[in-house]
C-alpha positions in Angstrom: 61.0 -23.9 23.8 58.0 -23.4 26.1 57.1 -20.5 28.3 56.2 -21.3 32.0 54.8 -19.1 34.8 55.4 -19.5 38.5 54.1 -17.6 41.6 56.3 -17.2 44.6 53.8 -17.9 47.4 56.0 -16.1 49.9 55.7 -12.8 48.0 52.1 -13.1 46.9 49.8 -10.9 48.9 46.5 -11.8 47.2 45.7 -8.8 45.2 44.3 -11.0 42.4 45.6 -9.1 39.5 47.1 -12.2 37.9 43.9 -14.1 37.7 41.9 -11.0 36.8 44.2 -10.3 33.9 45.1 -13.8 32.8 42.3 -16.2 34.0 43.5 -18.9 31.6 46.9 -19.0 33.4 46.0 -18.2 37.0 43.4 -19.0 39.5 42.9 -18.3 43.2 43.0 -20.5 46.3 40.5 -20.5 49.1 42.1 -17.4 50.7 42.3 -15.4 47.4 46.0 -15.9 46.7 47.0 -16.5 43.2 47.8 -20.0 41.9 49.2 -21.3 38.6 46.7 -23.4 36.7 47.9 -26.8 35.5 51.7 -27.2 35.1 52.3 -23.5 34.4 53.0 -24.0 30.7 51.7 -20.9 28.8 49.6 -22.0 25.8 50.4 -20.7 22.4 49.2 -17.1 22.2 49.2 -16.6 25.9 52.6 -15.0 26.3 51.1 -11.5 26.3 48.7 -12.3 29.1 51.6 -13.9 31.1 53.7 -10.8 30.7 50.7 -8.5 31.5 50.2 -10.4 34.8 53.9 -10.1 35.6 53.9 -6.3 34.9 50.8 -5.8 37.1 51.8 -7.8 40.2 52.7 -5.3 42.9 54.9 -7.8 44.8 56.7 -9.0 41.7 55.6 -12.5 42.8 55.2 -13.9 39.2 58.1 -15.3 37.2 58.1 -16.2 33.5 60.7 -18.5 32.2 61.6 -20.2 28.9 62.5 -23.9 28.9 63.7 -26.3 26.3 
């Protein structure tokens, strides 16, 4: 199973906590809103950073899921 992250762009307000806390998973667009890097698959050992970003997003705009 692989872990994936996703940002709900309608909820994101551009605080930047995701890319500050987990720069290997998230970046920012031209307006400072968070974006998922690559296809959203969390690399081995990156689950802690993904969950830290989720816990620190004030809008709860980040989702973490497990896929087969």
